[in-house]
gemmi code that builds the backbone of each chain (N, CA, C; Angstrom):
import gemmi

chains = {
    "A": [
        ("GLU", (0.850, -1.194, 0.000), (0.000, 0.000, 0.000), (0.888, 1.248, 0.000)),
        ("ILE", (0.540, 2.206, -0.841), (1.292, 3.456, -0.902), (0.874, 4.360, 0.247)),
        ("VAL", (1.855, 4.833, 0.988), (1.614, 5.742, 2.102), (1.961, 7.159, 1.650)),
        ("LEU", (1.040, 8.078, 1.919), (1.267, 9.486, 1.614), (1.549, 10.240, 2.912)),
        ("THR", (2.663, 10.966, 2.931), (3.048, 11.734, 4.114), (3.016, 13.213, 3.770)),
        ("GLN", (2.193, 13.952, 4.480), (2.063, 15.382, 4.224), (2.871, 16.185, 5.237)),
        ("SER", (3.433, 17.272, 4.766), (4.155, 18.165, 5.659), (3.960, 19.607, 5.207)),
        ("PRO", (4.030, 20.557, 6.162), (4.063, 20.299, 7.607), (2.701, 19.846, 8.110)),
        ("GLY", (2.618, 19.487, 9.359), (1.337, 19.120, 9.935), (0.426, 20.341, 10.063)),
        ("THR", (1.036, 21.448, 10.449), (0.314, 22.708, 10.586), (1.152, 23.817, 9.985)),
        ("LEU", (0.482, 24.711, 9.285), (1.128, 25.856, 8.664), (0.419, 27.107, 9.181)),
        ("SER", (1.160, 27.951, 9.871), (0.585, 29.180, 10.418), (1.004, 30.362, 9.562)),
        ("LEU", (0.047, 30.955, 8.888), (0.325, 32.031, 7.952), (-0.718, 33.130, 8.084)),
        ("SER", (-0.408, 34.279, 7.497), (-1.344, 35.412, 7.502), (-2.020, 35.517, 6.145)),
        ("PRO", (-3.223, 36.084, 6.115), (-3.870, 36.322, 4.812), (-2.932, 37.106, 3.895)),
        ("GLY", (-2.942, 36.720, 2.615), (-2.069, 37.360, 1.638), (-0.752, 36.650, 1.446)),
        ("GLU", (-0.374, 35.803, 2.393), (0.889, 35.070, 2.267), (0.712, 33.863, 1.344)),
        ("ARG", (1.845, 33.292, 0.977), (1.878, 32.119, 0.102), (1.988, 30.878, 0.966)),
        ("ALA", (1.211, 29.851, 0.605), (1.260, 28.576, 1.324), (1.783, 27.490, 0.397)),
        ("THR", (2.733, 26.714, 0.908), (3.290, 25.609, 0.151), (3.147, 24.335, 0.967)),
        ("LEU", (2.356, 23.400, 0.466), (2.060, 22.160, 1.167), (2.684, 21.002, 0.391)),
        ("SER", (3.273, 20.073, 1.131), (3.986, 18.954, 0.514), (3.265, 17.637, 0.741)),
        ("CYS", (3.353, 16.747, -0.235), (2.799, 15.397, -0.139), (3.842, 14.463, -0.729)),
        ("ARG", (4.360, 13.586, 0.108), (5.401, 12.662, -0.344), (4.881, 11.232, -0.290)),
        ("ALA", (5.076, 10.483, -1.369), (4.591, 9.109, -1.446), (5.703, 8.105, -1.156)),
        ("SER", (5.321, 6.974, -0.570), (6.297, 5.937, -0.206), (6.842, 5.207, -1.435)),
        ("GLN", (6.141, 5.308, -2.541), (6.621, 4.810, -3.826), (5.984, 5.641, -4.929)),
        ("SER", (6.485, 5.493, -6.133), (6.043, 6.367, -7.211), (4.536, 6.264, -7.461)),
        ("VAL", (3.935, 7.422, -7.678), (2.494, 7.547, -7.904), (2.272, 8.103, -9.313)),
        ("SER", (1.266, 7.586, -9.987), (0.916, 8.167, -11.276), (0.381, 9.579, -11.073)),
        ("SER", (0.958, 10.535, -11.775), (0.491, 11.919, -11.650), (-0.976, 12.056, -12.030)),
        ("SER", (-1.425, 11.178, -12.909), (-2.834, 11.232, -13.334), (-3.784, 11.012, -12.177)),
        ("TYR", (-3.299, 10.330, -11.159), (-4.164, 9.898, -10.062), (-3.795, 10.528, -8.725)),
        ("LEU", (-3.244, 11.727, -8.765), (-2.923, 12.441, -7.535), (-3.853, 13.652, -7.429)),
        ("ALA", (-4.547, 13.757, -6.307), (-5.528, 14.822, -6.113), (-5.313, 15.513, -4.768)),
        ("TRP", (-5.858, 16.713, -4.667), (-5.838, 17.495, -3.419), (-7.259, 17.925, -3.077)),
        ("TYR", (-7.554, 17.931, -1.762), (-8.863, 18.326, -1.259), (-8.700, 19.360, -0.151)),
        ("GLN", (-9.724, 20.177, -0.015), (-9.828, 21.123, 1.086), (-10.998, 20.691, 1.954)),
        ("GLN", (-10.824, 20.733, 3.260), (-11.930, 20.416, 4.161), (-12.018, 21.450, 5.273)),
        ("LYS", (-13.208, 21.993, 5.433), (-13.485, 22.927, 6.525), (-14.291, 22.208, 7.594)),
        ("PRO", (-14.234, 22.705, 8.840), (-14.931, 22.010, 9.938), (-16.409, 21.775, 9.636)),
        ("GLY", (-16.841, 20.538, 9.869), (-18.239, 20.197, 9.691), (-18.676, 20.026, 8.251)),
        ("GLN", (-17.733, 20.085, 7.319), (-18.062, 19.958, 5.904), (-17.372, 18.747, 5.286)),
        ("ALA", (-17.939, 18.291, 4.173), (-17.280, 17.246, 3.397), (-16.063, 17.841, 2.683)),
        ("PRO", (-15.102, 17.004, 2.346), (-13.978, 17.493, 1.547), (-14.453, 18.035, 0.193)),
        ("ARG", (-13.659, 18.960, -0.345), (-13.957, 19.528, -1.660), (-12.743, 19.300, -2.558)),
        ("LEU", (-12.983, 18.795, -3.748), (-11.893, 18.549, -4.695), (-11.339, 19.876, -5.197)),
        ("LEU", (-10.012, 20.041, -5.070), (-9.337, 21.237, -5.562), (-8.576, 20.967, -6.851)),
        ("ILE", (-7.725, 19.935, -6.787), (-6.779, 19.628, -7.853), (-6.870, 18.147, -8.170)),
        ("TYR", (-6.870, 17.803, -9.456), (-6.784, 16.412, -9.868), (-5.702, 16.287, -10.931)),
        ("GLY", (-5.264, 15.051, -11.161), (-4.187, 14.861, -12.127), (-2.948, 15.666, -11.766)),
        ("ALA", (-2.736, 15.845, -10.480), (-1.578, 16.559, -9.902), (-1.591, 18.058, -10.125)),
        ("SER", (-2.152, 18.536, -11.255), (-2.012, 19.966, -11.564), (-3.240, 20.613, -12.195)),
        ("SER", (-4.313, 19.873, -12.381), (-5.513, 20.445, -13.007), (-6.487, 20.905, -11.936)),
        ("ARG", (-6.933, 22.151, -12.061), (-7.919, 22.645, -11.089), (-9.301, 22.101, -11.391)),
        ("ALA", (-10.008, 21.727, -10.327), (-11.391, 21.277, -10.478), (-12.282, 22.466, -10.825)),
        ("THR", (-13.470, 22.172, -11.261), (-14.423, 23.212, -11.662), (-14.662, 24.208, -10.537)),
        ("GLY", (-14.534, 25.493, -10.861), (-14.847, 26.534, -9.895), (-13.747, 26.856, -8.902)),
        ("ILE", (-12.598, 26.205, -9.014), (-11.498, 26.459, -8.075), (-10.684, 27.658, -8.550)),
        ("PRO", (-10.475, 28.638, -7.667), (-9.733, 29.851, -8.074), (-8.303, 29.534, -8.493)),
        ("ASP", (-7.766, 30.418, -9.361), (-6.433, 30.132, -9.896), (-5.312, 30.421, -8.906)),
        ("ARG", (-5.636, 30.877, -7.700), (-4.581, 31.002, -6.684), (-4.148, 29.630, -6.170)),
        ("PHE", (-4.943, 28.584, -6.460), (-4.587, 27.213, -6.102), (-3.877, 26.563, -7.294)),
        ("SER", (-2.712, 25.981, -7.038), (-2.016, 25.263, -8.098), (-1.345, 24.028, -7.528)),
        ("GLY", (-1.226, 23.009, -8.377), (-0.585, 21.774, -7.971), (0.553, 21.441, -8.918)),
        ("SER", (1.556, 20.772, -8.390), (2.697, 20.372, -9.202), (3.312, 19.113, -8.624)),
        ("GLY", (4.257, 18.558, -9.364), (5.001, 17.415, -8.870), (4.845, 16.184, -9.727)),
        ("SER", (5.649, 15.191, -9.399), (5.608, 13.917, -10.099), (6.351, 12.882, -9.277)),
        ("GLY", (6.147, 11.613, -9.652), (6.870, 10.543, -8.962), (6.422, 10.383, -7.521)),
        ("THR", (7.269, 10.815, -6.598), (6.944, 10.669, -5.175), (6.738, 12.008, -4.470)),
        ("ASP", (6.951, 13.116, -5.154), (6.871, 14.421, -4.504), (5.896, 15.347, -5.213)),
        ("PHE", (4.894, 15.789, -4.455), (3.843, 16.643, -4.992), (3.660, 17.846, -4.076)),
        ("THR", (3.208, 18.945, -4.673), (3.062, 20.197, -3.933), (1.750, 20.876, -4.295)),
        ("LEU", (1.084, 21.383, -3.271), (-0.066, 22.267, -3.460), (0.382, 23.654, -3.024)),
        ("THR", (0.168, 24.634, -3.896), (0.534, 26.012, -3.581), (-0.706, 26.890, -3.616)),
        ("ILE", (-0.848, 27.697, -2.581), (-1.887, 28.738, -2.562), (-1.137, 30.048, -2.640)),
        ("SER", (-1.292, 30.767, -3.742), (-0.396, 31.905, -4.005), (-0.584, 33.050, -3.017)),
        ("ARG", (-1.828, 33.370, -2.708), (-2.126, 34.447, -1.744), (-3.329, 33.990, -0.935)),
        ("LEU", (-3.101, 33.719, 0.322), (-4.163, 33.176, 1.169), (-5.300, 34.176, 1.364)),
        ("GLU", (-6.505, 33.689, 1.104), (-7.718, 34.448, 1.412), (-8.277, 33.908, 2.731)),
        ("PRO", (-9.092, 34.689, 3.424), (-9.634, 34.222, 4.718), (-10.336, 32.871, 4.623)),
        ("GLU", (-10.980, 32.600, 3.492), (-11.721, 31.339, 3.345), (-10.814, 30.133, 3.053)),
        ("ASP", (-9.517, 30.360, 2.886), (-8.596, 29.266, 2.567), (-8.048, 28.560, 3.812)),
        ("PHE", (-8.348, 29.115, 4.984), (-7.825, 28.484, 6.200), (-8.668, 27.246, 6.486)),
        ("ALA", (-8.030, 26.101, 6.394), (-8.730, 24.813, 6.384), (-7.685, 23.705, 6.473)),
        ("VAL", (-8.156, 22.454, 6.378), (-7.258, 21.306, 6.305), (-7.222, 20.814, 4.862)),
        ("TYR", (-6.022, 20.463, 4.403), (-5.822, 20.012, 3.041), (-5.272, 18.586, 3.029)),
        ("TYR", (-5.854, 17.767, 2.160), (-5.444, 16.371, 2.043), (-5.005, 16.071, 0.612)),
        ("CYS", (-3.941, 15.296, 0.485), (-3.620, 14.728, -0.813), (-4.171, 13.305, -0.857)),
        ("GLN", (-4.366, 12.792, -2.049), (-4.969, 11.470, -2.241), (-4.386, 10.850, -3.510)),
        ("GLN", (-4.156, 9.537, -3.478), (-3.686, 8.859, -4.684), (-4.508, 7.613, -4.913)),
        ("TYR", (-4.520, 7.176, -6.155), (-5.180, 5.931, -6.536), (-4.137, 5.012, -7.172)),
        ("GLY", (-4.187, 3.753, -6.758), (-3.315, 2.765, -7.380), (-3.729, 1.372, -6.952)),
        ("SER", (-3.606, 0.415, -7.856), (-3.901, -0.997, -7.540), (-5.294, -1.183, -6.963)),
        ("SER", (-6.260, -0.463, -7.527), (-7.679, -0.619, -7.161), (-8.035, -0.121, -5.772)),
        ("TRP", (-7.178, 0.682, -5.183), (-7.642, 1.376, -3.983), (-6.991, 2.741, -3.839)),
        ("TRP", (-7.574, 3.499, -2.899), (-7.189, 4.887, -2.685), (-6.558, 5.057, -1.300)),
        ("THR", (-5.590, 5.960, -1.212), (-5.081, 6.341, 0.096), (-5.001, 7.860, 0.170)),
        ("PHE", (-5.111, 8.363, 1.397), (-5.035, 9.796, 1.671), (-3.830, 10.085, 2.557)),
        ("GLY", (-3.304, 11.287, 2.422), (-2.348, 11.754, 3.403), (-3.074, 12.108, 4.696)),
        ("GLN", (-2.310, 12.396, 5.731), (-2.907, 12.652, 7.048), (-3.398, 14.080, 7.201)),
        ("GLY", (-3.099, 14.933, 6.218), (-3.612, 16.294, 6.221), (-2.622, 17.342, 6.699)),
        ("THR", (-2.759, 18.542, 6.161), (-2.031, 19.726, 6.632), (-3.064, 20.776, 6.988)),
        ("LYS", (-2.984, 21.276, 8.210), (-3.885, 22.337, 8.629), (-3.230, 23.681, 8.345)),
        ("VAL", (-3.930, 24.532, 7.612), (-3.465, 25.897, 7.371), (-4.266, 26.804, 8.294)),
        ("GLU", (-3.577, 27.386, 9.269), (-4.256, 28.207, 10.264), (-3.789, 29.647, 10.188)),
        ("ILE", (-4.633, 30.516, 10.739), (-4.321, 31.948, 10.730), (-3.276, 32.247, 11.799)),
        ("LYS", (-2.223, 32.926, 11.381), (-1.153, 33.296, 12.315), (-1.554, 34.513, 13.145)),
    ],
    "B": [
        ("GLN", (-26.211, 18.791, -12.314), (-25.378, 18.830, -11.115), (-25.651, 17.583, -10.269)),
        ("VAL", (-24.612, 16.849, -9.970), (-24.747, 15.646, -9.158), (-24.943, 16.030, -7.684)),
        ("GLN", (-25.866, 15.337, -7.048), (-26.063, 15.520, -5.607), (-26.119, 14.157, -4.953)),
        ("LEU", (-25.437, 14.030, -3.823), (-25.459, 12.799, -3.041), (-26.015, 13.135, -1.669)),
        ("VAL", (-27.131, 12.495, -1.305), (-27.778, 12.784, -0.029), (-27.774, 11.511, 0.817)),
        ("GLN", (-27.180, 11.621, 1.987), (-27.006, 10.453, 2.852), (-28.080, 10.393, 3.934)),
        ("SER", (-28.234, 9.209, 4.500), (-29.169, 9.003, 5.598), (-28.632, 9.635, 6.880)),
        ("GLY", (-29.493, 9.685, 7.884), (-29.179, 10.426, 9.092), (-28.279, 9.694, 10.077)),
        ("ALA", (-27.916, 10.424, 11.126), (-27.003, 9.914, 12.137), (-27.537, 8.659, 12.814)),
        ("GLU", (-26.629, 7.822, 13.256), (-26.982, 6.549, 13.893), (-26.183, 6.396, 15.190)),
        ("VAL", (-26.822, 5.760, 16.162), (-26.133, 5.361, 17.389), (-26.295, 3.842, 17.501)),
        ("LYS", (-25.188, 3.151, 17.612), (-25.221, 1.687, 17.605), (-24.452, 1.111, 18.796)),
        ("LYS", (-24.827, -0.097, 19.172), (-24.135, -0.823, 20.242), (-22.957, -1.582, 19.656)),
        ("PRO", (-21.909, -1.760, 20.444), (-20.790, -2.606, 19.976), (-21.293, -3.987, 19.591)),
        ("GLY", (-20.754, -4.495, 18.470), (-21.138, -5.812, 17.986), (-22.280, -5.802, 16.990)),
        ("SER", (-22.980, -4.686, 16.898), (-24.107, -4.598, 15.965), (-23.622, -4.145, 14.584)),
        ("SER", (-24.593, -3.913, 13.688), (-24.289, -3.468, 12.333), (-24.982, -2.144, 12.056)),
        ("VAL", (-24.475, -1.435, 11.069), (-25.103, -0.198, 10.626), (-25.135, -0.204, 9.102)),
        ("LYS", (-26.207, 0.366, 8.559), (-26.333, 0.471, 7.107), (-26.645, 1.919, 6.762)),
        ("VAL", (-25.773, 2.542, 5.997), (-25.899, 3.948, 5.617), (-26.237, 4.018, 4.136)),
        ("SER", (-27.162, 4.898, 3.790), (-27.562, 5.033, 2.395), (-27.063, 6.337, 1.791)),
        ("CYS", (-26.980, 6.352, 0.470), (-26.471, 7.499, -0.280), (-27.283, 7.575, -1.566)),
        ("LYS", (-28.220, 8.537, -1.629), (-29.103, 8.641, -2.788), (-28.551, 9.690, -3.749)),
        ("ALA", (-28.398, 9.295, -5.006), (-27.817, 10.178, -6.013), (-28.896, 10.787, -6.898)),
        ("SER", (-28.654, 12.024, -7.291), (-29.503, 12.673, -8.283), (-28.599, 13.455, -9.234)),
        ("GLY", (-29.092, 13.672, -10.445), (-28.264, 14.330, -11.460), (-27.332, 13.318, -12.092)),
        ("GLY", (-27.104, 13.419, -13.362), (-26.229, 12.459, -14.026), (-26.902, 11.106, -14.178)),
        ("THR", (-26.132, 10.110, -14.507), (-26.637, 8.756, -14.712), (-26.008, 7.843, -13.675)),
        ("PHE", (-26.802, 7.431, -12.708), (-26.289, 6.678, -11.563), (-25.522, 5.443, -11.992)),
        ("SER", (-26.051, 4.741, -12.977), (-25.411, 3.483, -13.377), (-23.999, 3.695, -13.897)),
        ("SER", (-23.711, 4.919, -14.353), (-22.379, 5.168, -14.915), (-21.383, 5.641, -13.861)),
        ("TYR", (-21.875, 5.854, -12.637), (-20.976, 6.299, -11.573), (-20.191, 5.124, -11.017)),
        ("THR", (-19.122, 5.475, -10.298), (-18.581, 4.579, -9.286), (-18.700, 5.341, -7.979)),
        ("ILE", (-19.232, 4.694, -6.963), (-19.425, 5.336, -5.657), (-18.491, 4.681, -4.642)),
        ("SER", (-17.745, 5.519, -3.962), (-16.879, 5.050, -2.876), (-17.427, 5.507, -1.535)),
        ("TRP", (-16.955, 4.831, -0.501), (-17.243, 5.224, 0.880), (-15.916, 5.536, 1.571)),
        ("VAL", (-15.911, 6.683, 2.242), (-14.726, 7.195, 2.936), (-15.164, 7.558, 4.353)),
        ("ARG", (-14.374, 7.204, 5.336), (-14.768, 7.571, 6.692), (-13.726, 8.469, 7.350)),
        ("GLN", (-14.164, 9.163, 8.381), (-13.302, 10.101, 9.098), (-13.640, 10.037, 10.578)),
        ("ALA", (-12.739, 9.451, 11.348), (-12.914, 9.396, 12.792), (-12.744, 10.805, 13.366)),
        ("PRO", (-13.297, 11.054, 14.547), (-13.228, 12.399, 15.129), (-11.799, 12.942, 15.196)),
        ("GLY", (-11.580, 14.113, 14.598), (-10.274, 14.752, 14.621), (-9.206, 14.065, 13.785)),
        ("GLN", (-9.613, 13.089, 12.988), (-8.639, 12.316, 12.204), (-8.774, 12.585, 10.707)),
        ("GLY", (-7.970, 11.871, 9.918), (-7.972, 12.056, 8.477), (-8.990, 11.177, 7.779)),
        ("LEU", (-8.851, 11.128, 6.467), (-9.802, 10.411, 5.616), (-9.295, 9.002, 5.323)),
        ("GLU", (-10.230, 8.057, 5.294), (-9.864, 6.644, 5.105), (-10.829, 6.017, 4.099)),
        ("TRP", (-10.289, 5.532, 2.972), (-11.125, 4.894, 1.971), (-11.498, 3.492, 2.412)),
        ("MET", (-12.784, 3.157, 2.258), (-13.277, 1.860, 2.723), (-13.544, 0.892, 1.576)),
        ("GLY", (-14.090, 1.384, 0.492), (-14.443, 0.512, -0.608), (-15.289, 1.260, -1.620)),
        ("ARG", (-15.654, 0.585, -2.701), (-16.420, 1.225, -3.754), (-17.283, 0.206, -4.465)),
        ("ILE", (-18.253, 0.740, -5.214), (-19.088, -0.121, -6.032), (-19.272, 0.513, -7.403)),
        ("ILE", (-19.302, -0.322, -8.415), (-19.633, 0.088, -9.774), (-21.051, -0.398, -10.023)),
        ("PRO", (-22.053, 0.481, -9.901), (-23.451, 0.040, -9.954), (-23.819, -0.693, -11.240)),
        ("ILE", (-23.287, -0.257, -12.358), (-23.689, -0.875, -13.618), (-23.246, -2.333, -13.680)),
        ("LEU", (-22.190, -2.668, -12.960), (-21.692, -4.036, -12.937), (-22.086, -4.770, -11.651)),
        ("GLY", (-22.442, -3.998, -10.638), (-22.745, -4.612, -9.349), (-21.520, -5.176, -8.658)),
        ("ILE", (-20.356, -4.680, -9.053), (-19.094, -5.184, -8.496), (-18.568, -4.202, -7.460)),
        ("ALA", (-18.152, -4.753, -6.319), (-17.573, -3.934, -5.254), (-16.176, -4.436, -4.922)),
        ("ASN", (-15.321, -3.516, -4.509), (-14.048, -3.930, -3.928), (-13.783, -3.103, -2.676)),
        ("TYR", (-13.029, -3.697, -1.770), (-12.903, -3.147, -0.423), (-11.442, -2.987, -0.024)),
        ("ALA", (-11.192, -1.999, 0.817), (-9.873, -1.874, 1.426), (-9.624, -3.096, 2.301)),
        ("GLN", (-8.399, -3.529, 2.298), (-8.046, -4.753, 3.036), (-8.466, -4.670, 4.500)),
        ("LYS", (-8.322, -3.484, 5.078), (-8.639, -3.307, 6.494), (-10.085, -3.684, 6.810)),
        ("PHE", (-10.974, -3.502, 5.850), (-12.406, -3.692, 6.104), (-12.969, -4.975, 5.491)),
        ("GLN", (-12.118, -5.714, 4.807), (-12.566, -6.964, 4.180), (-13.244, -7.860, 5.205)),
        ("GLY", (-14.424, -8.355, 4.836), (-15.152, -9.249, 5.720), (-16.095, -8.535, 6.676)),
        ("ARG", (-15.936, -7.221, 6.804), (-16.805, -6.472, 7.736), (-17.678, -5.459, 7.034)),
        ("VAL", (-17.316, -5.098, 5.811), (-18.083, -4.091, 5.087), (-18.696, -4.701, 3.833)),
        ("THR", (-19.906, -4.254, 3.538), (-20.585, -4.665, 2.308), (-21.163, -3.420, 1.656)),
        ("ILE", (-20.786, -3.180, 0.415), (-21.292, -2.034, -0.339), (-22.162, -2.553, -1.470)),
        ("THR", (-23.371, -2.019, -1.547), (-24.318, -2.444, -2.573), (-24.921, -1.217, -3.236)),
        ("ALA", (-25.647, -1.449, -4.323), (-26.306, -0.344, -5.030), (-27.625, -0.829, -5.601)),
        ("ASP", (-28.613, 0.040, -5.565), (-29.927, -0.232, -6.146), (-30.124, 0.745, -7.291)),
        ("LYS", (-29.982, 0.264, -8.504), (-30.075, 1.147, -9.672), (-31.477, 1.739, -9.798)),
        ("SER", (-32.489, 1.018, -9.345), (-33.862, 1.494, -9.518), (-34.153, 2.743, -8.689)),
        ("THR", (-33.415, 2.921, -7.591), (-33.610, 4.098, -6.742), (-32.383, 4.993, -6.708)),
        ("SER", (-31.370, 4.673, -7.507), (-30.125, 5.470, -7.563), (-29.512, 5.635, -6.175)),
        ("THR", (-29.493, 4.548, -5.433), (-29.024, 4.609, -4.046), (-27.924, 3.572, -3.821)),
        ("ALA", (-26.856, 4.023, -3.186), (-25.794, 3.128, -2.753), (-25.889, 2.946, -1.242)),
        ("TYR", (-25.427, 1.791, -0.799), (-25.480, 1.463, 0.627), (-24.121, 0.960, 1.109)),
        ("MET", (-23.827, 1.276, 2.343), (-22.633, 0.748, 3.007), (-23.063, 0.155, 4.330)),
        ("GLU", (-22.818, -1.138, 4.483), (-23.135, -1.809, 5.745), (-21.834, -2.251, 6.405)),
        ("LEU", (-21.686, -1.868, 7.663), (-20.499, -2.236, 8.444), (-20.964, -3.050, 9.644)),
        ("SER", (-20.366, -4.223, 9.807), (-20.796, -5.124, 10.871), (-19.757, -5.209, 11.987)),
        ("SER", (-20.122, -5.937, 13.029), (-19.236, -6.138, 14.189), (-18.646, -4.820, 14.660)),
        ("LEU", (-19.526, -3.859, 14.851), (-19.080, -2.514, 15.202), (-18.350, -2.469, 16.540)),
        ("ARG", (-17.313, -1.634, 16.587), (-16.593, -1.378, 17.828), (-16.456, 0.134, 17.993)),
        ("SER", (-16.002, 0.557, 19.138), (-15.950, 1.994, 19.425), (-15.083, 2.736, 18.406)),
        ("GLU", (-14.058, 2.068, 17.905), (-13.159, 2.702, 16.921), (-13.840, 2.992, 15.579)),
        ("ASP", (-15.026, 2.448, 15.381), (-15.769, 2.712, 14.150), (-16.587, 3.997, 14.236)),
        ("THR", (-16.578, 4.630, 15.397), (-17.240, 5.929, 15.522), (-16.574, 6.915, 14.579)),
        ("ALA", (-17.358, 7.446, 13.648), (-16.794, 8.277, 12.587), (-17.921, 8.902, 11.783)),
        ("VAL", (-17.547, 9.864, 10.950), (-18.438, 10.347, 9.906), (-18.140, 9.539, 8.653)),
        ("TYR", (-19.180, 8.995, 8.071), (-19.052, 8.177, 6.866), (-19.575, 8.983, 5.681)),
        ("TYR", (-18.738, 9.096, 4.652), (-19.096, 9.835, 3.452), (-19.209, 8.883, 2.265)),
        ("CYS", (-20.178, 9.162, 1.395), (-20.131, 8.565, 0.065), (-19.583, 9.638, -0.879)),
        ("ALA", (-18.962, 9.188, -1.953), (-18.351, 10.114, -2.893), (-18.357, 9.492, -4.284)),
        ("ARG", (-18.534, 10.340, -5.286), (-18.517, 9.849, -6.656), (-17.101, 9.913, -7.206)),
        ("GLU", (-16.728, 8.885, -7.901), (-15.407, 8.835, -8.514), (-15.414, 9.654, -9.802)),
        ("GLY", (-14.452, 10.569, -9.901), (-14.323, 11.402, -11.089), (-13.451, 10.753, -12.150)),
        ("ILE", (-13.152, 11.531, -13.190), (-12.488, 10.980, -14.369), (-11.052, 10.539, -14.109)),
        ("ARG", (-10.412, 11.117, -13.112), (-9.022, 10.766, -12.834), (-8.901, 10.084, -11.466)),
        ("LYS", (-9.904, 9.245, -11.162), (-9.853, 8.483, -9.901), (-9.796, 9.397, -8.682)),
        ("ASN", (-10.417, 10.568, -8.818), (-10.561, 11.442, -7.653), (-12.023, 11.366, -7.228)),
        ("PHE", (-12.383, 12.135, -6.231), (-13.765, 12.159, -5.734), (-14.304, 13.563, -5.939)),
        ("ASP", (-15.167, 13.716, -6.965), (-15.587, 15.058, -7.341), (-16.881, 15.513, -6.690)),
        ("TYR", (-17.696, 14.590, -6.223), (-18.912, 14.952, -5.483), (-18.982, 14.091, -4.235)),
        ("TRP", (-19.393, 14.745, -3.132), (-19.448, 14.073, -1.839), (-20.833, 14.216, -1.229)),
        ("GLY", (-21.246, 13.204, -0.486), (-22.423, 13.353, 0.346), (-22.106, 14.243, 1.540)),
        ("GLN", (-23.135, 14.548, 2.315), (-22.963, 15.471, 3.443), (-22.355, 14.789, 4.666)),
        ("GLY", (-22.264, 13.463, 4.606), (-21.692, 12.722, 5.729), (-22.767, 12.224, 6.687)),
        ("THR", (-22.501, 11.071, 7.281), (-23.396, 10.463, 8.272), (-22.566, 10.085, 9.494)),
        ("LEU", (-22.917, 10.654, 10.638), (-22.194, 10.323, 11.872), (-22.726, 9.017, 12.433)),
        ("VAL", (-21.834, 8.071, 12.606), (-22.168, 6.812, 13.265), (-21.413, 6.774, 14.586)),
        ("THR", (-22.151, 6.663, 15.658), (-21.563, 6.601, 16.997), (-21.763, 5.195, 17.542)),
        ("VAL", (-20.677, 4.576, 17.963), (-20.739, 3.230, 18.535), (-20.452, 3.352, 20.028)),
        ("SER", (-21.457, 3.051, 20.815), (-21.319, 3.233, 22.257), (-22.245, 2.281, 22.985)),
        ("SER", (-21.742, 1.759, 24.096), (-22.580, 0.874, 24.899), (-23.485, 1.680, 25.826)),
    ],
}
model = gemmi.Model(1)
for chain_id, residues in chains.items():
    chain = gemmi.Chain(chain_id)
    for i, (resn, *xyz) in enumerate(residues, 1):
        res = gemmi.Residue()
        res.name, res.seqid = resn, gemmi.SeqId(i, " ")
        for name, pos in zip(("N", "CA", "C"), xyz):
            atom = gemmi.Atom()
            atom.name, atom.element = name, gemmi.Element(name[0])
            atom.pos, atom.b_iso = gemmi.Position(*pos), 0.0
            res.add_atom(atom)
        chain.add_residue(res)
    model.add_chain(chain)
structure = gemmi.Structure()
structure.add_model(model)
structure.setup_entities()
């Protein structure tokens, strides 16, 4: 089973700052099957990025994804107040899915 | 627009079973793949299994093999997840989600809280 490790666990930033979130896989992951989600308290996750770098419908362009192989990154170019949340990476392989443990982006 | 609406919260005794439903609207249900993902309090997301309604085929995460059964009723566009031999560690919010084009989850249900307590 592929294990996804996200870092940092918590990111404390101010609105307007840039956020860089990391997702590292225990073995190579197909970029086609790497996704990122945002989750706010009491809500279901929301798809942000799929295929490592494609934004989902309605996602602002301040969100971008990059990476390949075992190292992937989600970047939020300028944090808006509504971006403070928990972010998860997810991969698909061998007929099942795994998620990273999440990175919380909190207001500094 | 796809919508997934789940059944309400449940409180169950250890050792019992729970069955959660997920009714889909919008799109063509038979062409979906529906997965179930759970989230224990304060924890991350955990994939449990999925079903391809048009084929009636399900596959499960190894951790849940033998304890979870995922089914679908095409006539009502509803997927079900039944988890048996419940223990306190199964207390979680259970989500259904539709599989998107790149094996992501593009639509999610609102979640169903299952509490296992004696």
